[in-house]
Structure formats: structure tokens, C-alpha cells
N, C-alpha and C positions, 0 to 999 in steps of 0.2 A: 506212451502217447498213441501208438498205432491202434491199440485196443480201444482206447478212449475215442479215437476218431471213428473206428468201426461201430462202436456203440451209438455214437451220435448220428452217424450216417444211417444206421439201421432205423433208428427212431424217426429221423426226418424223412427218409424214403418211405417208411410205412405210412406216415401221415400225409405226405405231399406228393409222393411218386418221384420217379427219376427226373422228370422234367420240371418239377416244382421245387427243386432243391439246387442251390448253387454250392460250389466249392467253398465260397466265403461263408455261406450259412453253416456248413458243417464245422469249419474252423472256428467261427465265432461261438458256436454252441459249446465247443470244448475250451475255447479261450487260448488258442494257439495261432501262429502265423499261417496264412493260407498256403504258403510255399511248402508246407509239410505234406500237403495232399499229393502233389507231383512226386515228391521225394519218396513217399511210401507206396503210392498206387499208380503213378504215371498220369492217369486222367480221371475224370469223374466217373467214367464208365468202368475204369479199372477198380475204383473204390466200390462201385456198385457190385461188380463181380466178386470182389473180396468179401463183401457183406453176405452175398448169396452163398459163396463157397463155404464160409464159416458155419452157416446153418445147415448146409446140404448134408454134411456128414451125420449130424445128429438126427435129422429128419429121415435119412436113408436107413440108419440103424434102427430107429423106431418102426419104420415101415417093414423092414425085414423081420423084426421080432414078431410083429403082428401076423405077418405072412406065415411064419413058422408055426404059430399057434393054429392057424386055420388048416395048414397042410397035415398036421398031426391028427386032426379029427376025422 
């Protein structure tokens, strides 16, 4: 459920931004009770931070790989 909430939140935040999305929007998108948002993330901002953190590792890995290519040349 946590991953499904993160997937939905990522999609909605990408389309509407942090302030254009409510906790209820995310929970309805997944089809779960909105009480699960505080359970997993604490706040809407906590959910936003979790979405960002989930992607940050992959983005940083890709950035470092590209950086290594350029430093070898």
C-alpha cells in the first residue's frame, strides 16, 4: 500500500504540484482510506519528501555515472 500511495502521489504532484494535491486526492487515487497517509508519512509534506527521496537515489546514481564518464576523458 505504501508503494501504491507513493506512485499515486508522484503522479499527482507531478501534474498538480504540492499545493494542488490533497491527502484525500492521493488516497482516492489509490482507493484506500485517507488515514493511511498519516500512518505511513505523518503529513502531506512527509509524503512529498518520501516521493522525492525515493527518486533521489536513482537520479544521483545516474548523475554520478555520467560524471565518471566525463572525468575519464
